[in-house]
N, C-alpha and C positions, 0 to 999 in steps of 0.2 A: 818937563823933562827931569828937573830936580827931584820931583816926588816919586818918580819911577825908580830913579837910582837910590833914593832913601828906602823905598819899599823893598828893593831887591837886596841891599845890603842888610837890612834889619830882619830878614828872614832867614838868615843863614844859621841862626842857632835854632835847633829843635827842642822843644819843651816836651817832657814826657811825664805824665802824672806820677807821682810817687805812691807805691803800694801803702796800705795801712801798716803801721807798726804794731808789734805785740810785745807784751811783757816777757822778758827773759827771766826765768826763775832761777834763784840761787838755791839749791838743794843742800841743806846743811846736813852734817854728819848727825847721827841720833844715838841717843842713848835711851834707856827707859827706867821709868820709876814705877813702884807699885802705887795704886791709887784705890783707896776704899771708898766705894760710891754707895753713899746714903745708908750704910750698914746693910745694905742688900747683896752686894757682890764686891769683887775687887778684880783689878786687872792691870796689866802693865800698859803705860801709856808713854808716849814720846817726851822727853825731856824739852822738845821744841814746841810742845802744846801747852796752853793755858787753860785751866778750867774755869769757865765762867758760868755760875749758877743762874738758873732761871726761875721765874716766879711759880711755875707749875711744879707741883710736888713730884719729886723723882726725876725731874728733867734737868739737863745741864748741856752746856756746848763744850767742845774741845776746840779751842780756837788755835790756829796755826798763824802767828802774826807775819812770819817771813814768807808764807805761801798765800796770805789772804784767803784761807780757807777754814771751814769749820765743819766738825762733826756734831750733828744734833743727836743727842742721846736721851733716851728715855727708858724708865723702868716701870713695869706694871707686876702687880701680884695677879697670878693666875687664879681665877676663881671659876673654875668649870668653863671657862671661855677660851681655851687655847685656840680652838679652830677659828674663832672670830679675831683673835689678836694676830695669828699667822696669816690669815686671810687679809687683814688690814695692812700688814707689812708688805705683802706681795702686791696689794692694790697700789700702795704708794710707790713701789717700784715701778709698776707697769703704767702708771699715770704719765711716765716719761717716753713711752713707746712711740709717740707721734715724732719725736726728735731723734730718738736713739736709732743707730744703724742696726743693733743688735743688743739682746738682752740674754745673758747666760746666768744661770744659776748653779751654784756649786754648794753642795750639800757638806755640812761639818757635823762630825760627831766624835766626841771625847767621853768615851763610856766611863772611864775612871774618875772623871771630874762631873759626870752627869750633865755635860753641855752638848747640846744639839741645835744646830742652826742651819741658816742659809745665807750665802753671800751672793748678792745680785751685783754683776757687773754690767754696766750700760755703756756701751760703745757709741762714739760719735760725739756730736756737738750737744750734749745733754747737760742740763743744770746740776744733775746729780750723778757722778760716775760710778758711785758704790753706795749700796744700801745693804743692809744685814740685819739680821735678828739671831738672838741664841735664847734658849729656854731649857729647863730641865723637865718640861712637859707637865708638871704638877703644881709649882709654887711660883716660879720666877719666869720672867719674860723681859729680855733687854733688847732694844732697837736702836739702830744708829743709821744715819744718812749723811753722806759727804756732800758738801756744797762749796764752790768757789764764789767769792765776792766779785765776780766779774761777768763779761758776756763770754759764754763757753766757746772756746776754740781748742779743739782737741789737740792740734798740732803745736800749739804754743804752751798748753797746760800738760802735756804729757810727762815732762820729767816731775812735776809735782804730783800728778795722779799716780805715777808709778811709786813715788816716795809714801805717800798716803796709803796706798794699797798695802805696803808691808806693814805699816803701822795697825791697819784694820785687822790683818791676818794675825798678827802679834797679840791684839786685844782679844781676838776670839779665841786663840790658843791658850792664852794666860787667864781667861775668865774663870772665876771660882765663885760659887754661891756662898753667901754667909747663911748660917743656920740660926 
């Protein structure tokens, strides 16, 4: 009898599993500085990003320590292979099609600076929410891809994704080729 009373008394509190927690991002204010990239081009980059050189020639990362994100950047000389370079950039973006709920392409043209490109926006829980390239169609080709160093969850990453989107647009709009 006492075991029945103990069982009834101990069952009064209901336990509910707790949901997974996600990182809350503090999105910092930004300012921009001009960055000269390998004497090939220059652009405005966020003061909150840190340039991390890579071993490959003309490759670097823009690392955002507060957001735990990185923009992988590379530059290539165009040697009558513009079609192959732009196709590769598109292929890299569409490799995420299995996880993306949508991929949109936004063309970019700045005739006065001779900068033309495409910004790919990948929606959903993808490893890379933005990829882009810019070129002058004859000599220069610049490519970038944004990655977060965590399991992608668009809901929790959205403030950081929006923040980096503004930086990518600023980078493309300010891009100038070195002669």
